[in-house]
PDB file of N, CA, C and O in Angstrom:
ATOM      1  N   UNK A   1     -74.851-123.059-176.765  1.00  0.00           N
ATOM      2  CA  UNK A   1     -75.364-124.016-177.721  1.00  0.00           C
ATOM      3  C   UNK A   1     -75.343-123.351-179.088  1.00  0.00           C
ATOM      4  O   UNK A   1     -76.031-122.354-179.312  1.00  0.00           O
ATOM      5  N   UNK A   2     -74.553-123.904-180.000  1.00  0.00           N
ATOM      6  CA  UNK A   2     -74.479-123.327-181.340  1.00  0.00           C
ATOM      7  C   UNK A   2     -75.550-123.910-182.265  1.00  0.00           C
ATOM      8  O   UNK A   2     -75.978-123.257-183.217  1.00  0.00           O
ATOM      9  N   UNK A   3     -75.973-125.132-181.979  1.00  0.00           N
ATOM     10  CA  UNK A   3     -77.068-125.765-182.712  1.00  0.00           C
ATOM     11  C   UNK A   3     -77.581-126.945-181.894  1.00  0.00           C
ATOM     12  O   UNK A   3     -76.868-127.487-181.049  1.00  0.00           O
ATOM     13  N   UNK A   4     -78.803-127.326-182.151  1.00  0.00           N
ATOM     14  CA  UNK A   4     -79.388-128.496-181.507  1.00  0.00           C
ATOM     15  C   UNK A   4     -79.468-129.589-182.552  1.00  0.00           C
ATOM     16  O   UNK A   4     -79.982-129.371-183.650  1.00  0.00           O
ATOM     17  N   UNK A   5     -78.965-130.756-182.218  1.00  0.00           N
ATOM     18  CA  UNK A   5     -79.013-131.893-183.137  1.00  0.00           C
ATOM     19  C   UNK A   5     -80.200-132.767-182.788  1.00  0.00           C
ATOM     20  O   UNK A   5     -80.384-133.149-181.632  1.00  0.00           O
ATOM     21  N   UNK A   6     -81.002-133.082-183.788  1.00  0.00           N
ATOM     22  CA  UNK A   6     -82.194-133.910-183.614  1.00  0.00           C
ATOM     23  C   UNK A   6     -82.141-135.026-184.651  1.00  0.00           C
ATOM     24  O   UNK A   6     -81.939-134.772-185.839  1.00  0.00           O
ATOM     25  N   UNK A   7     -82.322-136.250-184.201  1.00  0.00           N
ATOM     26  CA  UNK A   7     -82.352-137.365-185.150  1.00  0.00           C
ATOM     27  C   UNK A   7     -83.477-137.126-186.153  1.00  0.00           C
ATOM     28  O   UNK A   7     -84.586-136.747-185.775  1.00  0.00           O
ATOM     29  N   UNK A   8     -83.188-137.346-187.418  1.00  0.00           N
ATOM     30  CA  UNK A   8     -84.179-137.096-188.474  1.00  0.00           C
ATOM     31  C   UNK A   8     -85.255-138.174-188.535  1.00  0.00           C
ATOM     32  O   UNK A   8     -86.308-137.989-189.143  1.00  0.00           O
ATOM     33  N   UNK A   9     -84.968-139.303-187.893  1.00  0.00           N
ATOM     34  CA  UNK A   9     -85.926-140.412-187.851  1.00  0.00           C
ATOM     35  C   UNK A   9     -85.593-141.272-186.632  1.00  0.00           C
ATOM     36  O   UNK A   9     -84.547-141.103-186.004  1.00  0.00           O
ATOM     37  N   UNK A  10     -86.479-142.173-186.318  1.00  0.00           N
ATOM     38  CA  UNK A  10     -86.214-143.110-185.235  1.00  0.00           C
ATOM     39  C   UNK A  10     -85.199-144.135-185.711  1.00  0.00           C
ATOM     40  O   UNK A  10     -85.319-144.664-186.816  1.00  0.00           O
ATOM     41  N   UNK A  11     -84.205-144.417-184.889  1.00  0.00           N
ATOM     42  CA  UNK A  11     -83.236-145.443-185.273  1.00  0.00           C
ATOM     43  C   UNK A  11     -83.873-146.823-185.073  1.00  0.00           C
ATOM     44  O   UNK A  11     -84.940-146.937-184.471  1.00  0.00           O
ATOM     45  N   UNK A  12     -83.231-147.838-185.566  1.00  0.00           N
ATOM     46  CA  UNK A  12     -83.775-149.200-185.501  1.00  0.00           C
ATOM     47  C   UNK A  12     -83.942-149.693-184.065  1.00  0.00           C
ATOM     48  O   UNK A  12     -84.777-150.559-183.801  1.00  0.00           O
ATOM     49  N   UNK A  13     -83.161-149.154-183.142  1.00  0.00           N
ATOM     50  CA  UNK A  13     -83.244-149.569-181.731  1.00  0.00           C
ATOM     51  C   UNK A  13     -83.834-148.471-180.856  1.00  0.00           C
ATOM     52  O   UNK A  13     -83.557-148.418-179.658  1.00  0.00           O
ATOM     53  N   UNK A  14     -84.638-147.602-181.437  1.00  0.00           N
ATOM     54  CA  UNK A  14     -85.194-146.457-180.713  1.00  0.00           C
ATOM     55  C   UNK A  14     -85.906-146.898-179.436  1.00  0.00           C
ATOM     56  O   UNK A  14     -86.551-147.945-179.382  1.00  0.00           O
ATOM     57  N   UNK A  15     -85.765-146.072-178.431  1.00  0.00           N
ATOM     58  CA  UNK A  15     -86.408-146.311-177.140  1.00  0.00           C
ATOM     59  C   UNK A  15     -87.912-146.524-177.282  1.00  0.00           C
ATOM     60  O   UNK A  15     -88.534-147.169-176.437  1.00  0.00           O
ATOM     61  N   UNK A  16     -88.485-145.992-178.333  1.00  0.00           N
ATOM     62  CA  UNK A  16     -89.939-146.052-178.517  1.00  0.00           C
ATOM     63  C   UNK A  16     -90.383-147.202-179.419  1.00  0.00           C
ATOM     64  O   UNK A  16     -91.543-147.258-179.827  1.00  0.00           O
ATOM     65  N   UNK A  17     -89.461-148.124-179.734  1.00  0.00           N
ATOM     66  CA  UNK A  17     -89.811-149.268-180.579  1.00  0.00           C
ATOM     67  C   UNK A  17     -89.639-150.578-179.812  1.00  0.00           C
ATOM     68  O   UNK A  17     -89.061-150.606-178.726  1.00  0.00           O
ATOM     69  N   UNK A  18     -90.142-151.645-180.387  1.00  0.00           N
ATOM     70  CA  UNK A  18     -89.981-152.968-179.776  1.00  0.00           C
ATOM     71  C   UNK A  18     -88.535-153.449-179.816  1.00  0.00           C
ATOM     72  O   UNK A  18     -88.154-154.323-179.037  1.00  0.00           O
ATOM     73  N   UNK A  19     -87.735-152.895-180.703  1.00  0.00           N
ATOM     74  CA  UNK A  19     -86.335-153.300-180.840  1.00  0.00           C
ATOM     75  C   UNK A  19     -85.397-152.509-179.936  1.00  0.00           C
ATOM     76  O   UNK A  19     -84.180-152.567-180.112  1.00  0.00           O
ATOM     77  N   UNK A  20     -85.940-151.775-178.976  1.00  0.00           N
ATOM     78  CA  UNK A  20     -85.118-150.941-178.086  1.00  0.00           C
ATOM     79  C   UNK A  20     -84.072-151.789-177.355  1.00  0.00           C
ATOM     80  O   UNK A  20     -84.231-153.000-177.197  1.00  0.00           O
ATOM     81  N   UNK A  21     -83.011-151.132-176.920  1.00  0.00           N
ATOM     82  CA  UNK A  21     -81.907-151.846-176.283  1.00  0.00           C
ATOM     83  C   UNK A  21     -82.033-151.896-174.759  1.00  0.00           C
ATOM     84  O   UNK A  21     -81.142-152.403-174.077  1.00  0.00           O
ATOM     85  N   UNK A  22     -83.126-151.376-174.234  1.00  0.00           N
ATOM     86  CA  UNK A  22     -83.392-151.458-172.791  1.00  0.00           C
ATOM     87  C   UNK A  22     -84.717-152.186-172.592  1.00  0.00           C
ATOM     88  O   UNK A  22     -85.549-152.210-173.498  1.00  0.00           O
ATOM     89  N   UNK A  23     -84.924-152.781-171.415  1.00  0.00           N
ATOM     90  CA  UNK A  23     -86.208-153.446-171.147  1.00  0.00           C
ATOM     91  C   UNK A  23     -87.379-152.455-171.229  1.00  0.00           C
ATOM     92  O   UNK A  23     -87.213-151.255-171.012  1.00  0.00           O
ATOM     93  N   UNK A  24     -88.552-152.983-171.544  1.00  0.00           N
ATOM     94  CA  UNK A  24     -89.741-152.156-171.687  1.00  0.00           C
ATOM     95  C   UNK A  24     -90.044-151.295-170.475  1.00  0.00           C
ATOM     96  O   UNK A  24     -90.423-150.133-170.617  1.00  0.00           O
ATOM     97  N   UNK A  25     -89.880-151.857-169.279  1.00  0.00           N
ATOM     98  CA  UNK A  25     -90.162-151.095-168.057  1.00  0.00           C
ATOM     99  C   UNK A  25     -89.203-149.914-167.919  1.00  0.00           C
ATOM    100  O   UNK A  25     -89.602-148.832-167.488  1.00  0.00           O
ATOM    101  N   UNK A  26     -87.950-150.121-168.284  1.00  0.00           N
ATOM    102  CA  UNK A  26     -86.970-149.027-168.207  1.00  0.00           C
ATOM    103  C   UNK A  26     -87.296-147.956-169.242  1.00  0.00           C
ATOM    104  O   UNK A  26     -87.210-146.764-168.949  1.00  0.00           O
ATOM    105  N   UNK A  27     -87.665-148.368-170.436  1.00  0.00           N
ATOM    106  CA  UNK A  27     -88.043-147.409-171.474  1.00  0.00           C
ATOM    107  C   UNK A  27     -89.238-146.574-171.015  1.00  0.00           C
ATOM    108  O   UNK A  27     -89.252-145.355-171.189  1.00  0.00           O
ATOM    109  N   UNK A  28     -90.231-147.224-170.435  1.00  0.00           N
ATOM    110  CA  UNK A  28     -91.417-146.516-169.943  1.00  0.00           C
ATOM    111  C   UNK A  28     -91.040-145.516-168.860  1.00  0.00           C
ATOM    112  O   UNK A  28     -91.579-144.410-168.817  1.00  0.00           O
ATOM    113  N   UNK A  29     -90.120-145.902-167.987  1.00  0.00           N
ATOM    114  CA  UNK A  29     -89.664-145.018-166.919  1.00  0.00           C
ATOM    115  C   UNK A  29     -88.936-143.797-167.473  1.00  0.00           C
ATOM    116  O   UNK A  29     -89.147-142.676-167.011  1.00  0.00           O
ATOM    117  N   UNK A  30     -88.078-144.022-168.467  1.00  0.00           N
ATOM    118  CA  UNK A  30     -87.342-142.914-169.090  1.00  0.00           C
ATOM    119  C   UNK A  30     -88.319-141.944-169.752  1.00  0.00           C
ATOM    120  O   UNK A  30     -88.207-140.731-169.578  1.00  0.00           O
ATOM    121  N   UNK A  31     -89.272-142.476-170.507  1.00  0.00           N
ATOM    122  CA  UNK A  31     -90.242-141.627-171.201  1.00  0.00           C
ATOM    123  C   UNK A  31     -91.107-140.869-170.193  1.00  0.00           C
ATOM    124  O   UNK A  31     -91.409-139.694-170.396  1.00  0.00           O
ATOM    125  N   UNK A  32     -91.500-141.531-169.120  1.00  0.00           N
ATOM    126  CA  UNK A  32     -92.292-140.878-168.066  1.00  0.00           C
ATOM    127  C   UNK A  32     -91.508-139.718-167.458  1.00  0.00           C
ATOM    128  O   UNK A  32     -92.048-138.625-167.281  1.00  0.00           O
ATOM    129  N   UNK A  33     -90.230-139.956-167.139  1.00  0.00           N
ATOM    130  CA  UNK A  33     -89.391-138.897-166.574  1.00  0.00           C
ATOM    131  C   UNK A  33     -89.248-137.733-167.546  1.00  0.00           C
ATOM    132  O   UNK A  33     -89.336-136.572-167.147  1.00  0.00           O
ATOM    133  N   UNK A  34     -89.027-138.044-168.822  1.00  0.00           N
ATOM    134  CA  UNK A  34     -88.903-136.988-169.830  1.00  0.00           C
ATOM    135  C   UNK A  34     -90.201-136.191-169.932  1.00  0.00           C
ATOM    136  O   UNK A  34     -90.172-134.966-170.046  1.00  0.00           O
ATOM    137  N   UNK A  35     -91.328-136.879-169.890  1.00  0.00           N
ATOM    138  CA  UNK A  35     -92.631-136.205-169.982  1.00  0.00           C
ATOM    139  C   UNK A  35     -92.840-135.286-168.772  1.00  0.00           C
ATOM    140  O   UNK A  35     -93.257-134.138-168.928  1.00  0.00           O
ATOM    141  N   UNK A  36     -92.554-135.786-167.580  1.00  0.00           N
ATOM    142  CA  UNK A  36     -92.774-134.992-166.368  1.00  0.00           C
ATOM    143  C   UNK A  36     -91.857-133.779-166.299  1.00  0.00           C
ATOM    144  O   UNK A  36     -92.259-132.722-165.812  1.00  0.00           O
ATOM    145  N   UNK A  37     -90.632-133.923-166.782  1.00  0.00           N
ATOM    146  CA  UNK A  37     -89.655-132.834-166.728  1.00  0.00           C
ATOM    147  C   UNK A  37     -89.624-131.998-168.014  1.00  0.00           C
ATOM    148  O   UNK A  37     -88.913-130.996-168.101  1.00  0.00           O
ATOM    149  N   UNK A  38     -90.415-132.432-169.017  1.00  0.00           N
ATOM    150  CA  UNK A  38     -90.386-131.827-170.355  1.00  0.00           C
ATOM    151  C   UNK A  38     -88.950-131.783-170.857  1.00  0.00           C
ATOM    152  O   UNK A  38     -88.472-130.778-171.383  1.00  0.00           O
ATOM    153  N   UNK A  39     -88.291-132.912-170.671  1.00  0.00           N
ATOM    154  CA  UNK A  39     -86.884-133.054-170.990  1.00  0.00           C
ATOM    155  C   UNK A  39     -86.703-133.866-172.264  1.00  0.00           C
ATOM    156  O   UNK A  39     -87.639-134.516-172.731  1.00  0.00           O
ATOM    157  N   UNK A  40     -85.530-133.829-172.809  1.00  0.00           N
ATOM    158  CA  UNK A  40     -85.182-134.596-174.001  1.00  0.00           C
ATOM    159  C   UNK A  40     -84.455-135.877-173.593  1.00  0.00           C
ATOM    160  O   UNK A  40     -84.166-136.090-172.416  1.00  0.00           O
ATOM    161  N   UNK A  41     -84.168-136.709-174.562  1.00  0.00           N
ATOM    162  CA  UNK A  41     -83.404-137.939-174.356  1.00  0.00           C
ATOM    163  C   UNK A  41     -82.435-138.032-175.517  1.00  0.00           C
ATOM    164  O   UNK A  41     -82.812-137.801-176.666  1.00  0.00           O
ATOM    165  N   UNK A  42     -81.179-138.373-175.223  1.00  0.00           N
ATOM    166  CA  UNK A  42     -80.178-138.475-176.279  1.00  0.00           C
ATOM    167  C   UNK A  42     -80.199-139.853-176.924  1.00  0.00           C
ATOM    168  O   UNK A  42     -80.257-140.877-176.242  1.00  0.00           O
ATOM    169  N   UNK A  43     -80.150-139.856-178.246  1.00  0.00           N
ATOM    170  CA  UNK A  43     -80.082-141.090-179.018  1.00  0.00           C
ATOM    171  C   UNK A  43     -78.752-141.784-178.731  1.00  0.00           C
ATOM    172  O   UNK A  43     -77.702-141.141-178.724  1.00  0.00           O
ATOM    173  N   UNK A  44     -78.799-143.082-178.495  1.00  0.00           N
ATOM    174  CA  UNK A  44     -77.569-143.831-178.198  1.00  0.00           C
ATOM    175  C   UNK A  44     -76.622-143.886-179.389  1.00  0.00           C
ATOM    176  O   UNK A  44     -75.434-144.165-179.226  1.00  0.00           O
ATOM    177  N   UNK A  45     -77.136-143.624-180.577  1.00  0.00           N
ATOM    178  CA  UNK A  45     -76.284-143.666-181.770  1.00  0.00           C
ATOM    179  C   UNK A  45     -75.463-142.397-181.937  1.00  0.00           C
ATOM    180  O   UNK A  45     -74.594-142.325-182.806  1.00  0.00           O
ATOM    181  N   UNK A  46     -75.736-141.401-181.111  1.00  0.00           N
ATOM    182  CA  UNK A  46     -75.038-140.129-181.235  1.00  0.00           C
ATOM    183  C   UNK A  46     -73.575-140.173-180.846  1.00  0.00           C
ATOM    184  O   UNK A  46     -72.799-139.303-181.240  1.00  0.00           O
ATOM    185  N   UNK A  47     -73.189-141.189-180.069  1.00  0.00           N
ATOM    186  CA  UNK A  47     -71.794-141.267-179.638  1.00  0.00           C
ATOM    187  C   UNK A  47     -71.411-140.037-178.845  1.00  0.00           C
ATOM    188  O   UNK A  47     -72.041-139.722-177.835  1.00  0.00           O
ATOM    189  N   UNK A  48     -70.376-139.335-179.300  1.00  0.00           N
ATOM    190  CA  UNK A  48     -69.905-138.130-178.614  1.00  0.00           C
ATOM    191  C   UNK A  48     -70.781-136.907-178.896  1.00  0.00           C
ATOM    192  O   UNK A  48     -70.620-135.866-178.259  1.00  0.00           O
ATOM    193  N   UNK A  49     -71.694-137.030-179.835  1.00  0.00           N
ATOM    194  CA  UNK A  49     -72.580-135.920-180.167  1.00  0.00           C
ATOM    195  C   UNK A  49     -73.874-136.038-179.359  1.00  0.00           C
ATOM    196  O   UNK A  49     -74.362-137.141-179.116  1.00  0.00           O
ATOM    197  N   UNK A  50     -74.405-134.937-178.960  1.00  0.00           N
ATOM    198  CA  UNK A  50     -75.659-134.915-178.201  1.00  0.00           C
ATOM    199  C   UNK A  50     -76.821-134.792-179.180  1.00  0.00           C
ATOM    200  O   UNK A  50     -77.303-133.695-179.462  1.00  0.00           O
ATOM    201  N   UNK A  51     -77.261-135.944-179.691  1.00  0.00           N
ATOM    202  CA  UNK A  51     -78.339-135.986-180.679  1.00  0.00           C
ATOM    203  C   UNK A  51     -79.640-136.356-179.968  1.00  0.00           C
ATOM    204  O   UNK A  51     -79.740-137.414-179.346  1.00  0.00           O
ATOM    205  N   UNK A  52     -80.625-135.481-180.067  1.00  0.00           N
ATOM    206  CA  UNK A  52     -81.907-135.743-179.428  1.00  0.00           C
ATOM    207  C   UNK A  52     -82.629-136.884-180.134  1.00  0.00           C
ATOM    208  O   UNK A  52     -82.686-136.933-181.363  1.00  0.00           O
ATOM    209  N   UNK A  53     -83.175-137.792-179.347  1.00  0.00           N
ATOM    210  CA  UNK A  53     -83.912-138.951-179.855  1.00  0.00           C
ATOM    211  C   UNK A  53     -85.192-138.490-180.555  1.00  0.00           C
ATOM    212  O   UNK A  53     -85.991-137.756-179.973  1.00  0.00           O
ATOM    213  N   UNK A  54     -85.383-138.921-181.798  1.00  0.00           N
ATOM    214  CA  UNK A  54     -86.562-138.544-182.578  1.00  0.00           C
ATOM    215  C   UNK A  54     -87.830-139.154-181.981  1.00  0.00           C
ATOM    216  O   UNK A  54     -88.868-138.495-181.925  1.00  0.00           O
ATOM    217  N   UNK A  55     -87.749-140.404-181.537  1.00  0.00           N
ATOM    218  CA  UNK A  55     -88.937-141.060-180.992  1.00  0.00           C
ATOM    219  C   UNK A  55     -89.480-140.347-179.775  1.00  0.00           C
ATOM    220  O   UNK A  55     -90.681-140.087-179.694  1.00  0.00           O
ATOM    221  N   UNK A  56     -88.613-140.025-178.823  1.00  0.00           N
ATOM    222  CA  UNK A  56     -89.054-139.313-177.611  1.00  0.00           C
ATOM    223  C   UNK A  56     -89.505-137.907-177.980  1.00  0.00           C
ATOM    224  O   UNK A  56     -90.504-137.418-177.450  1.00  0.00           O
ATOM    225  N   UNK A  57     -88.791-137.263-178.869  1.00  0.00           N
ATOM    226  CA  UNK A  57     -89.167-135.914-179.315  1.00  0.00           C
ATOM    227  C   UNK A  57     -90.586-135.919-179.886  1.00  0.00           C
ATOM    228  O   UNK A  57     -91.391-135.046-179.560  1.00  0.00           O
ATOM    229  N   UNK A  58     -90.890-136.894-180.732  1.00  0.00           N
ATOM    230  CA  UNK A  58     -92.217-136.958-181.352  1.00  0.00           C
ATOM    231  C   UNK A  58     -93.315-137.264-180.338  1.00  0.00           C
ATOM    232  O   UNK A  58     -94.391-136.668-180.382  1.00  0.00           O
ATOM    233  N   UNK A  59     -93.042-138.184-179.436  1.00  0.00           N
ATOM    234  CA  UNK A  59     -94.046-138.530-178.418  1.00  0.00           C
ATOM    235  C   UNK A  59     -94.374-137.328-177.538  1.00  0.00           C
ATOM    236  O   UNK A  59     -95.538-137.067-177.234  1.00  0.00           O
ATOM    237  N   UNK A  60     -93.326-136.596-177.130  1.00  0.00           N
ATOM    238  CA  UNK A  60     -93.511-135.470-176.213  1.00  0.00           C
ATOM    239  C   UNK A  60     -93.810-134.161-176.938  1.00  0.00           C
ATOM    240  O   UNK A  60     -94.080-133.142-176.302  1.00  0.00           O
ATOM    241  N   UNK A  61     -93.760-134.192-178.261  1.00  0.00           N
ATOM    242  CA  UNK A  61     -93.983-132.988-179.070  1.00  0.00           C
ATOM    243  C   UNK A  61     -92.960-131.906-178.721  1.00  0.00           C
ATOM    244  O   UNK A  61     -93.303-130.730-178.592  1.00  0.00           O
ATOM    245  N   UNK A  62     -91.705-132.319-178.571  1.00  0.00           N
ATOM    246  CA  UNK A  62     -90.624-131.380-178.287  1.00  0.00           C
ATOM    247  C   UNK A  62     -90.071-131.544-176.887  1.00  0.00           C
ATOM    248  O   UNK A  62     -90.322-132.542-176.211  1.00  0.00           O
ATOM    249  N   UNK A  63     -89.315-130.547-176.466  1.00  0.00           N
ATOM    250  CA  UNK A  63     -88.701-130.539-175.133  1.00  0.00           C
ATOM    251  C   UNK A  63     -88.360-129.095-174.778  1.00  0.00           C
ATOM    252  O   UNK A  63     -88.457-128.202-175.620  1.00  0.00           O
ATOM    253  N   UNK A  64     -87.964-128.875-173.542  1.00  0.00           N
ATOM    254  CA  UNK A  64     -87.551-127.529-173.145  1.00  0.00           C
ATOM    255  C   UNK A  64     -86.349-127.080-173.961  1.00  0.00           C
ATOM    256  O   UNK A  64     -86.281-125.927-174.387  1.00  0.00           O
ATOM    257  N   UNK A  65     -85.388-128.000-174.185  1.00  0.00           N
ATOM    258  CA  UNK A  65     -84.192-127.642-174.958  1.00  0.00           C
ATOM    259  C   UNK A  65     -84.567-127.248-176.383  1.00  0.00           C
ATOM    260  O   UNK A  65     -84.044-126.269-176.916  1.00  0.00           O
ATOM    261  N   UNK A  66     -85.466-128.001-176.999  1.00  0.00           N
ATOM    262  CA  UNK A  66     -85.908-127.689-178.362  1.00  0.00           C
ATOM    263  C   UNK A  66     -86.632-126.349-178.388  1.00  0.00           C
ATOM    264  O   UNK A  66     -86.380-125.523-179.265  1.00  0.00           O
ATOM    265  N   UNK A  67     -87.526-126.132-177.436  1.00  0.00           N
ATOM    266  CA  UNK A  67     -88.260-124.863-177.371  1.00  0.00           C
ATOM    267  C   UNK A  67     -87.294-123.694-177.178  1.00  0.00           C
ATOM    268  O   UNK A  67     -87.468-122.638-177.786  1.00  0.00           O
ATOM    269  N   UNK A  68     -86.276-123.878-176.334  1.00  0.00           N
ATOM    270  CA  UNK A  68     -85.265-122.852-176.095  1.00  0.00           C
ATOM    271  C   UNK A  68     -84.539-122.524-177.397  1.00  0.00           C
ATOM    272  O   UNK A  68     -84.396-121.358-177.765  1.00  0.00           O
ATOM    273  N   UNK A  69     -84.080-123.572-178.090  1.00  0.00           N
ATOM    274  CA  UNK A  69     -83.348-123.373-179.339  1.00  0.00           C
ATOM    275  C   UNK A  69     -84.204-122.606-180.347  1.00  0.00           C
ATOM    276  O   UNK A  69     -83.752-121.620-180.928  1.00  0.00           O
ATOM    277  N   UNK A  70     -85.429-123.058-180.548  1.00  0.00           N
ATOM    278  CA  UNK A  70     -86.322-122.402-181.517  1.00  0.00           C
ATOM    279  C   UNK A  70     -86.600-120.961-181.086  1.00  0.00           C
ATOM    280  O   UNK A  70     -86.563-120.042-181.905  1.00  0.00           O
ATOM    281  N   UNK A  71     -86.876-120.775-179.803  1.00  0.00           N
ATOM    282  CA  UNK A  71     -87.210-119.450-179.285  1.00  0.00           C
ATOM    283  C   UNK A  71     -86.084-118.439-179.419  1.00  0.00           C
ATOM    284  O   UNK A  71     -86.335-117.247-179.594  1.00  0.00           O
ATOM    285  N   UNK A  72     -84.854-118.903-179.339  1.00  0.00           N
ATOM    286  CA  UNK A  72     -83.707-118.006-179.426  1.00  0.00           C
ATOM    287  C   UNK A  72     -83.015-118.048-180.782  1.00  0.00           C
ATOM    288  O   UNK A  72     -81.916-117.517-180.943  1.00  0.00           O
ATOM    289  N   UNK A  73     -83.658-118.676-181.748  1.00  0.00           N
ATOM    290  CA  UNK A  73     -83.114-118.685-183.096  1.00  0.00           C
ATOM    291  C   UNK A  73     -81.885-119.564-183.272  1.00  0.00           C
ATOM    292  O   UNK A  73     -81.105-119.370-184.204  1.00  0.00           O
ATOM    293  N   UNK A  74     -81.717-120.515-182.390  1.00  0.00           N
ATOM    294  CA  UNK A  74     -80.599-121.456-182.506  1.00  0.00           C
ATOM    295  C   UNK A  74     -80.996-122.529-183.519  1.00  0.00           C
ATOM    296  O   UNK A  74     -82.071-123.119-183.404  1.00  0.00           O
ATOM    297  N   UNK A  75     -80.151-122.783-184.496  1.00  0.00           N
ATOM    298  CA  UNK A  75     -80.510-123.760-185.524  1.00  0.00           C
ATOM    299  C   UNK A  75     -80.758-125.159-184.951  1.00  0.00           C
ATOM    300  O   UNK A  75     -80.052-125.619-184.053  1.00  0.00           O
ATOM    301  N   UNK A  76     -81.771-125.813-185.491  1.00  0.00           N
ATOM    302  CA  UNK A  76     -82.050-127.212-185.182  1.00  0.00           C
ATOM    303  C   UNK A  76     -81.671-127.993-186.438  1.00  0.00           C
ATOM    304  O   UNK A  76     -82.304-127.855-187.485  1.00  0.00           O
ATOM    305  N   UNK A  77     -80.634-128.810-186.317  1.00  0.00           N
ATOM    306  CA  UNK A  77     -80.160-129.576-187.481  1.00  0.00           C
ATOM    307  C   UNK A  77     -80.528-131.038-187.295  1.00  0.00           C
ATOM    308  O   UNK A  77     -80.175-131.658-186.293  1.00  0.00           O
ATOM    309  N   UNK A  78     -81.236-131.575-188.265  1.00  0.00           N
ATOM    310  CA  UNK A  78     -81.597-132.986-188.221  1.00  0.00           C
ATOM    311  C   UNK A  78     -80.462-133.816-188.812  1.00  0.00           C
ATOM    312  O   UNK A  78     -79.907-133.487-189.861  1.00  0.00           O
ATOM    313  N   UNK A  79     -80.132-134.898-188.115  1.00  0.00           N
ATOM    314  CA  UNK A  79     -79.079-135.800-188.576  1.00  0.00           C
ATOM    315  C   UNK A  79     -79.639-137.217-188.644  1.00  0.00           C
ATOM    316  O   UNK A  79     -80.452-137.619-187.812  1.00  0.00           O
ATOM    317  N   UNK A  80     -79.198-137.954-189.633  1.00  0.00           N
ATOM    318  CA  UNK A  80     -79.640-139.336-189.823  1.00  0.00           C
ATOM    319  C   UNK A  80     -78.920-140.225-188.823  1.00  0.00           C
ATOM    320  O   UNK A  80     -77.699-140.361-188.903  1.00  0.00           O
ATOM    321  N   UNK A  81     -79.640-140.838-187.876  1.00  0.00           N
ATOM    322  CA  UNK A  81     -78.966-141.663-186.867  1.00  0.00           C
ATOM    323  C   UNK A  81     -78.237-142.863-187.467  1.00  0.00           C
ATOM    324  O   UNK A  81     -77.287-143.369-186.871  1.00  0.00           O
ATOM    325  N   UNK A  82     -78.665-143.317-188.621  1.00  0.00           N
ATOM    326  CA  UNK A  82     -78.019-144.470-189.240  1.00  0.00           C
ATOM    327  C   UNK A  82     -76.659-144.139-189.841  1.00  0.00           C
ATOM    328  O   UNK A  82     -75.885-145.044-190.151  1.00  0.00           O
ATOM    329  N   UNK A  83     -76.362-142.868-190.007  1.00  0.00           N
ATOM    330  CA  UNK A  83     -75.072-142.480-190.576  1.00  0.00           C
ATOM    331  C   UNK A  83     -74.090-141.993-189.520  1.00  0.00           C
ATOM    332  O   UNK A  83     -72.953-141.654-189.847  1.00  0.00           O
ATOM    333  N   UNK A  84     -74.510-141.952-188.260  1.00  0.00           N
ATOM    334  CA  UNK A  84     -73.607-141.488-187.215  1.00  0.00           C
ATOM    335  C   UNK A  84     -72.491-142.485-186.954  1.00  0.00           C
ATOM    336  O   UNK A  84     -71.360-142.095-186.663  1.00  0.00           O
ATOM    337  N   UNK A  85     -72.807-143.772-187.057  1.00  0.00           N
ATOM    338  CA  UNK A  85     -71.780-144.808-187.007  1.00  0.00           C
ATOM    339  C   UNK A  85     -71.149-145.080-185.667  1.00  0.00           C
ATOM    340  O   UNK A  85     -70.249-145.915-185.574  1.00  0.00           O
ATOM    341  N   UNK A  86     -71.590-144.402-184.622  1.00  0.00           N
ATOM    342  CA  UNK A  86     -70.999-144.624-183.312  1.00  0.00           C
ATOM    343  C   UNK A  86     -72.106-144.910-182.317  1.00  0.00           C
ATOM    344  O   UNK A  86     -73.156-144.269-182.340  1.00  0.00           O
ATOM    345  N   UNK A  87     -71.870-145.854-181.465  1.00  0.00           N
ATOM    346  CA  UNK A  87     -72.835-146.163-180.404  1.00  0.00           C
ATOM    347  C   UNK A  87     -72.204-145.822-179.078  1.00  0.00           C
ATOM    348  O   UNK A  87     -71.084-146.243-178.789  1.00  0.00           O
ATOM    349  N   UNK A  88     -72.919-145.057-178.266  1.00  0.00           N
ATOM    350  CA  UNK A  88     -72.429-144.701-176.939  1.00  0.00           C
ATOM    351  C   UNK A  88     -72.386-145.957-176.072  1.00  0.00           C
ATOM    352  O   UNK A  88     -73.216-146.855-176.217  1.00  0.00           O
ATOM    353  N   UNK A  89     -71.429-146.005-175.190  1.00  0.00           N
ATOM    354  CA  UNK A  89     -71.332-147.166-174.298  1.00  0.00           C
ATOM    355  C   UNK A  89     -71.803-146.831-172.913  1.00  0.00           C
ATOM    356  O   UNK A  89     -71.791-147.691-172.032  1.00  0.00           O
TER     357      UNK A  89
END
């Protein structure tokens, strides 16, 4: 891992908002799984890039991947999800 990409803000369809692109029950399940595993979730706007979702990151106060990056001095670069321009399918 040369750097960890983290969304600089929640996108308009963030999993943690009412405008999410998945049903509420599915969003709750994903967040629950991330919380139990201390795992991250990739923003759908990242496309081919593995951009960590800002909403899930904020709710969980980080993740194992984020802690690993910080602990080993791997740069954490924030990217604006609105400028990524690609939606994963």
